[in-house]
VEXDO-233079 format. One record per atom (N, C-alpha, C): residue number from 1; residue in three letters; atom name; x, y, z. Coordinates in pm, whole numbers. Each point is the difference from the previous one (the first is absolute). Last residue first. Example, Ala and Ser with C-alpha at 12.3 -4.5 7.8 and 13.67 -1.06 7.14 Angstrom:
<atoms>
{atom 2,'Ser','N',{1285,-225,708}}
{atom 2,'Ser','CA',{82,119,6}}
{atom 2,'Ser','C',{-77,109,73}}
{atom 1,'Ala','N',{29,-572,-7}}
{atom 1,'Ala','CA',{-89,119,0}}
{atom 1,'Ala','C',{90,120,0}}
</atoms>
This chain:
<atoms>
{atom 104,'Unk','N',{-557,-851,-1416}}
{atom 104,'Unk','CA',{-99,17,-109}}
{atom 104,'Unk','C',{53,72,-120}}
{atom 103,'Unk','N',{249,-67,413}}
{atom 103,'Unk','CA',{-10,-123,-77}}
{atom 103,'Unk','C',{-95,12,-120}}
{atom 102,'Unk','N',{50,356,313}}
{atom 102,'Unk','CA',{125,-17,-74}}
{atom 102,'Unk','C',{-5,-122,-89}}
{atom 101,'Unk','N',{-358,80,295}}
{atom 101,'Unk','CA',{-2,95,-112}}
{atom 101,'Unk','C',{126,-12,-84}}
{atom 100,'Unk','N',{-27,-253,394}}
{atom 100,'Unk','CA',{-97,-51,-97}}
{atom 100,'Unk','C',{-5,91,-123}}
{atom 99,'Unk','N',{259,139,367}}
{atom 99,'Unk','CA',{64,-114,-69}}
{atom 99,'Unk','C',{-93,-57,-106}}
{atom 98,'Unk','N',{-171,341,273}}
{atom 98,'Unk','CA',{105,53,-88}}
{atom 98,'Unk','C',{67,-111,-77}}
{atom 97,'Unk','N',{-317,-122,328}}
{atom 97,'Unk','CA',{-66,67,-113}}
{atom 97,'Unk','C',{105,50,-99}}
{atom 96,'Unk','N',{159,-180,399}}
{atom 96,'Unk','CA',{-62,-106,-80}}
{atom 96,'Unk','C',{-66,59,-125}}
{atom 95,'Unk','N',{174,296,320}}
{atom 95,'Unk','CA',{108,-66,-73}}
{atom 95,'Unk','C',{-55,-110,-89}}
{atom 94,'Unk','N',{-300,221,286}}
{atom 94,'Unk','CA',{45,91,-106}}
{atom 94,'Unk','C',{110,-64,-84}}
{atom 93,'Unk','N',{-151,-237,378}}
{atom 93,'Unk','CA',{-105,5,-101}}
{atom 93,'Unk','C',{44,88,-118}}
{atom 92,'Unk','N',{282,-17,374}}
{atom 92,'Unk','CA',{1,-129,-71}}
{atom 92,'Unk','C',{-104,-1,-112}}
{atom 91,'Unk','N',{10,376,284}}
{atom 91,'Unk','CA',{119,-4,-86}}
{atom 91,'Unk','C',{5,-130,-81}}
{atom 90,'Unk','N',{-337,45,325}}
{atom 90,'Unk','CA',{-26,88,-114}}
{atom 90,'Unk','C',{117,-2,-97}}
{atom 89,'Unk','N',{56,-230,403}}
{atom 89,'Unk','CA',{-100,-68,-84}}
{atom 89,'Unk','C',{-30,83,-124}}
{atom 88,'Unk','N',{280,188,325}}
{atom 88,'Unk','CA',{70,-109,-70}}
{atom 88,'Unk','C',{-97,-74,-92}}
{atom 87,'Unk','N',{-183,327,281}}
{atom 87,'Unk','CA',{83,63,-102}}
{atom 87,'Unk','C',{71,-106,-84}}
{atom 86,'Unk','N',{-237,-139,380}}
{atom 86,'Unk','CA',{-93,37,-108}}
{atom 86,'Unk','C',{75,62,-117}}
{atom 85,'Unk','N',{249,-98,383}}
{atom 85,'Unk','CA',{-47,-124,-63}}
{atom 85,'Unk','C',{-94,29,-116}}
{atom 84,'Unk','N',{150,364,264}}
{atom 84,'Unk','CA',{109,-54,-82}}
{atom 84,'Unk','C',{-43,-128,-71}}
{atom 83,'Unk','N',{-396,325,107}}
{atom 83,'Unk','CA',{106,-58,82}}
{atom 83,'Unk','C',{110,-51,-92}}
{atom 82,'Unk','N',{-317,412,-158}}
{atom 82,'Unk','CA',{9,-145,12}}
{atom 82,'Unk','C',{111,-41,97}}
{atom 81,'Unk','N',{-121,451,-161}}
{atom 81,'Unk','CA',{-78,-44,116}}
{atom 81,'Unk','C',{12,-150,26}}
{atom 80,'Unk','N',{194,223,-378}}
{atom 80,'Unk','CA',{71,47,118}}
{atom 80,'Unk','C',{-71,-45,128}}
{atom 79,'Unk','N',{-186,-68,-434}}
{atom 79,'Unk','CA',{98,-102,37}}
{atom 79,'Unk','C',{76,39,126}}
{atom 78,'Unk','N',{-304,310,-191}}
{atom 78,'Unk','CA',{-71,-116,54}}
{atom 78,'Unk','C',{97,-105,51}}
{atom 77,'Unk','N',{180,367,-221}}
{atom 77,'Unk','CA',{-56,43,128}}
{atom 77,'Unk','C',{-75,-114,67}}
{atom 76,'Unk','N',{163,-71,-432}}
{atom 76,'Unk','CA',{108,-2,98}}
{atom 76,'Unk','C',{-50,47,137}}
{atom 75,'Unk','N',{-297,21,-366}}
{atom 75,'Unk','CA',{30,-140,33}}
{atom 75,'Unk','C',{106,-7,109}}
{atom 74,'Unk','N',{-100,422,-177}}
{atom 74,'Unk','CA',{-111,-50,81}}
{atom 74,'Unk','C',{24,-143,44}}
{atom 73,'Unk','N',{310,188,-297}}
{atom 73,'Unk','CA',{10,63,131}}
{atom 73,'Unk','C',{-109,-50,93}}
{atom 72,'Unk','N',{-16,-136,-447}}
{atom 72,'Unk','CA',{108,-67,71}}
{atom 72,'Unk','C',{15,58,140}}
{atom 71,'Unk','N',{-310,203,-284}}
{atom 71,'Unk','CA',{-45,-136,29}}
{atom 71,'Unk','C',{107,-75,81}}
{atom 70,'Unk','N',{99,434,-170}}
{atom 70,'Unk','CA',{-85,1,119}}
{atom 70,'Unk','C',{-45,-140,38}}
{atom 69,'Unk','N',{463,48,-265}}
{atom 69,'Unk','CA',{-141,30,-26}}
{atom 69,'Unk','C',{-82,-12,128}}
{atom 68,'Unk','N',{524,132,-18}}
{atom 68,'Unk','CA',{-87,-113,26}}
{atom 68,'Unk','C',{-146,39,-25}}
{atom 67,'Unk','N',{491,154,-138}}
{atom 67,'Unk','CA',{-127,70,0}}
{atom 67,'Unk','C',{-109,-107,14}}
{atom 66,'Unk','N',{470,-104,-42}}
{atom 66,'Unk','CA',{-57,12,133}}
{atom 66,'Unk','C',{-125,88,7}}
{atom 65,'Unk','N',{351,-187,-338}}
{atom 65,'Unk','CA',{-143,-24,-18}}
{atom 65,'Unk','C',{-76,25,129}}
{atom 64,'Unk','N',{485,8,-63}}
{atom 64,'Unk','CA',{-53,101,-92}}
{atom 64,'Unk','C',{-150,-16,-25}}
{atom 63,'Unk','N',{242,-308,287}}
{atom 63,'Unk','CA',{13,136,51}}
{atom 63,'Unk','C',{-57,108,-91}}
{atom 62,'Unk','N',{-218,-484,-15}}
{atom 62,'Unk','CA',{135,49,-29}}
{atom 62,'Unk','C',{9,145,46}}
{atom 61,'Unk','N',{-354,-290,260}}
{atom 61,'Unk','CA',{23,51,-135}}
{atom 61,'Unk','C',{146,36,-18}}
{atom 60,'Unk','N',{-177,-147,412}}
{atom 60,'Unk','CA',{-61,-98,-90}}
{atom 60,'Unk','C',{23,37,-146}}
{atom 59,'Unk','N',{127,277,371}}
{atom 59,'Unk','CA',{97,-107,-24}}
{atom 59,'Unk','C',{-56,-111,-89}}
{atom 58,'Unk','N',{-258,377,161}}
{atom 58,'Unk','CA',{89,38,-110}}
{atom 58,'Unk','C',{94,-114,-37}}
{atom 57,'Unk','N',{-292,-28,381}}
{atom 57,'Unk','CA',{-64,-30,-129}}
{atom 57,'Unk','C',{86,34,-120}}
{atom 56,'Unk','N',{149,115,445}}
{atom 56,'Unk','CA',{-3,-145,-25}}
{atom 56,'Unk','C',{-61,-38,-134}}
{atom 55,'Unk','N',{237,470,34}}
{atom 55,'Unk','CA',{-121,-56,60}}
{atom 55,'Unk','C',{1,-150,-27}}
{atom 54,'Unk','N',{468,265,39}}
{atom 54,'Unk','CA',{-113,-19,-91}}
{atom 54,'Unk','C',{-121,-45,81}}
{atom 53,'Unk','N',{501,37,105}}
{atom 53,'Unk','CA',{-68,130,-8}}
{atom 53,'Unk','C',{-113,-4,-103}}
{atom 52,'Unk','N',{287,-366,163}}
{atom 52,'Unk','CA',{10,46,-139}}
{atom 52,'Unk','C',{-67,136,-22}}
{atom 51,'Unk','N',{-9,-209,432}}
{atom 51,'Unk','CA',{141,-4,-41}}
{atom 51,'Unk','C',{19,59,-140}}
{atom 50,'Unk','N',{-438,-61,158}}
{atom 50,'Unk','CA',{66,110,73}}
{atom 50,'Unk','C',{146,10,-44}}
{atom 49,'Unk','N',{-238,-362,-171}}
{atom 49,'Unk','CA',{-50,125,-58}}
{atom 49,'Unk','C',{65,120,68}}
{atom 48,'Unk','N',{85,-424,176}}
{atom 48,'Unk','CA',{72,20,-126}}
{atom 48,'Unk','C',{-43,130,-65}}
{atom 47,'Unk','N',{-230,-131,386}}
{atom 47,'Unk','CA',{138,36,33}}
{atom 47,'Unk','C',{82,27,-127}}
{atom 46,'Unk','N',{-442,-160,-50}}
{atom 46,'Unk','CA',{0,139,49}}
{atom 46,'Unk','C',{143,46,32}}
{atom 45,'Unk','N',{-60,-447,-120}}
{atom 45,'Unk','CA',{-26,85,-116}}
{atom 45,'Unk','C',{4,147,42}}
{atom 44,'Unk','N',{28,-317,340}}
{atom 44,'Unk','CA',{125,7,-75}}
{atom 44,'Unk','C',{-16,88,-124}}
{atom 43,'Unk','N',{-385,-87,256}}
{atom 43,'Unk','CA',{95,83,75}}
{atom 43,'Unk','C',{132,17,-73}}
{atom 42,'Unk','N',{-321,-294,-173}}
{atom 42,'Unk','CA',{-43,139,-21}}
{atom 42,'Unk','C',{97,94,72}}
{atom 41,'Unk','N',{214,-460,-137}}
{atom 41,'Unk','CA',{-115,42,79}}
{atom 41,'Unk','C',{-36,144,-35}}
{atom 40,'Unk','N',{229,-330,-364}}
{atom 40,'Unk','CA',{35,72,122}}
{atom 40,'Unk','C',{-127,36,73}}
{atom 39,'Unk','N',{137,-423,-362}}
{atom 39,'Unk','CA',{-74,122,29}}
{atom 39,'Unk','C',{49,63,128}}
{atom 38,'Unk','N',{249,-322,-392}}
{atom 38,'Unk','CA',{-44,8,139}}
{atom 38,'Unk','C',{-72,131,19}}
{atom 37,'Unk','N',{171,-113,-421}}
{atom 37,'Unk','CA',{-3,-136,54}}
{atom 37,'Unk','C',{-49,-4,144}}
{atom 36,'Unk','N',{100,376,-321}}
{atom 36,'Unk','CA',{-139,-39,14}}
{atom 36,'Unk','C',{-16,-141,56}}
{atom 35,'Unk','N',{406,282,-80}}
{atom 35,'Unk','CA',{-33,-104,-98}}
{atom 35,'Unk','C',{-147,-40,4}}
{atom 34,'Unk','N',{163,311,315}}
{atom 34,'Unk','CA',{19,60,-132}}
{atom 34,'Unk','C',{-37,-100,-109}}
{atom 33,'Unk','N',{-2,-148,447}}
{atom 33,'Unk','CA',{-107,96,-23}}
{atom 33,'Unk','C',{7,56,-141}}
{atom 32,'Unk','N',{348,-278,138}}
{atom 32,'Unk','CA',{-122,-78,-24}}
{atom 32,'Unk','C',{-119,92,-23}}
{atom 31,'Unk','N',{407,195,125}}
{atom 31,'Unk','CA',{12,-55,-134}}
{atom 31,'Unk','C',{-127,-78,-38}}
{atom 30,'Unk','N',{40,152,439}}
{atom 30,'Unk','CA',{-26,113,-90}}
{atom 30,'Unk','C',{6,-47,-145}}
{atom 29,'Unk','N',{119,-316,320}}
{atom 29,'Unk','CA',{-143,32,11}}
{atom 29,'Unk','C',{-36,113,-95}}
{atom 28,'Unk','N',{452,-112,45}}
{atom 28,'Unk','CA',{-72,-104,-76}}
{atom 28,'Unk','C',{-150,25,3}}
{atom 27,'Unk','N',{287,265,263}}
{atom 27,'Unk','CA',{4,42,-141}}
{atom 27,'Unk','C',{-75,-101,-87}}
{atom 26,'Unk','N',{-157,30,508}}
{atom 26,'Unk','CA',{118,-39,-77}}
{atom 26,'Unk','C',{-6,57,-142}}
{atom 25,'Unk','N',{-226,262,418}}
{atom 25,'Unk','CA',{-20,-129,-68}}
{atom 25,'Unk','C',{128,-32,-77}}
{atom 24,'Unk','N',{-131,419,249}}
{atom 24,'Unk','CA',{39,-110,86}}
{atom 24,'Unk','C',{-30,-137,-58}}
{atom 23,'Unk','N',{-54,465,-181}}
{atom 23,'Unk','CA',{-117,-74,43}}
{atom 23,'Unk','C',{34,-117,92}}
{atom 22,'Unk','N',{339,288,-186}}
{atom 22,'Unk','CA',{-101,91,54}}
{atom 22,'Unk','C',{-119,-75,57}}
{atom 21,'Unk','N',{346,-242,-223}}
{atom 21,'Unk','CA',{46,55,128}}
{atom 21,'Unk','C',{-106,87,64}}
{atom 20,'Unk','N',{-90,-168,-430}}
{atom 20,'Unk','CA',{7,-110,96}}
{atom 20,'Unk','C',{41,53,138}}
{atom 19,'Unk','N',{6,299,-362}}
{atom 19,'Unk','CA',{-137,-32,40}}
{atom 19,'Unk','C',{1,-108,108}}
{atom 18,'Unk','N',{411,108,-192}}
{atom 18,'Unk','CA',{-50,114,78}}
{atom 18,'Unk','C',{-141,-27,53}}
{atom 17,'Unk','N',{197,-313,-295}}
{atom 17,'Unk','CA',{64,-6,131}}
{atom 17,'Unk','C',{-52,112,90}}
{atom 16,'Unk','N',{-116,-9,-454}}
{atom 16,'Unk','CA',{-79,-97,76}}
{atom 16,'Unk','C',{53,-9,143}}
{atom 15,'Unk','N',{100,459,-220}}
{atom 15,'Unk','CA',{27,-138,-38}}
{atom 15,'Unk','C',{-91,-91,82}}
{atom 14,'Unk','N',{-29,552,-179}}
{atom 14,'Unk','CA',{9,-99,107}}
{atom 14,'Unk','C',{28,-138,-57}}
{atom 13,'Unk','N',{-106,454,-207}}
{atom 13,'Unk','CA',{140,-28,27}}
{atom 13,'Unk','C',{22,-98,113}}
{atom 12,'Unk','N',{-417,166,-219}}
{atom 12,'Unk','CA',{38,60,129}}
{atom 12,'Unk','C',{145,-28,38}}
{atom 11,'Unk','N',{-186,-176,-405}}
{atom 11,'Unk','CA',{-37,141,-1}}
{atom 11,'Unk','C',{48,71,127}}
{atom 10,'Unk','N',{48,-471,-35}}
{atom 10,'Unk','CA',{97,72,-84}}
{atom 10,'Unk','C',{-28,150,2}}
{atom 9,'Unk','N',{-310,-272,223}}
{atom 9,'Unk','CA',{129,0,70}}
{atom 9,'Unk','C',{104,77,-80}}
{atom 8,'Unk','N',{-419,-68,-197}}
{atom 8,'Unk','CA',{-7,99,108}}
{atom 8,'Unk','C',{132,7,76}}
{atom 7,'Unk','N',{-43,-329,-325}}
{atom 7,'Unk','CA',{7,132,-65}}
{atom 7,'Unk','C',{-4,110,105}}
{atom 6,'Unk','N',{-62,-443,143}}
{atom 6,'Unk','CA',{141,23,-36}}
{atom 6,'Unk','C',{18,135,-70}}
{atom 5,'Unk','N',{-442,-143,112}}
{atom 5,'Unk','CA',{79,37,118}}
{atom 5,'Unk','C',{146,27,-36}}
{atom 4,'Unk','N',{-400,-147,-271}}
{atom 4,'Unk','CA',{76,122,-29}}
{atom 4,'Unk','C',{91,42,115}}
{atom 3,'Unk','N',{-309,-377,7}}
{atom 3,'Unk','CA',{96,-25,-108}}
{atom 3,'Unk','C',{87,121,-31}}
{atom 2,'Unk','N',{-339,-169,363}}
{atom 2,'Unk','CA',{90,115,2}}
{atom 2,'Unk','C',{109,-16,-105}}
{atom 1,'Unk','N',{-324,-335,49}}
{atom 1,'Unk','CA',{-82,120,0}}
{atom 1,'Unk','C',{86,127,0}}
</atoms>
């Protein structure tokens, strides 16, 4: 879901190591997030957004696409009310839909 995270890191001059240290996770974990192999919690997404000086929703888009449409903003506001478990479920559903679209 955060396929553009590496672009955000480059834009801000940060490395995976910087994110790992700031969040108290391993570099391997950050790498897994970037690859989409592992999901992060809502709290971690918020921490990364602060680190990158961006809104959490902005990280879903490439840095040059951060004019988030109202529909996306509304969705993110709703998702902000979810627990970490509920957030993970939504992420899995979104990833399944995206993978299905790629196959079509």
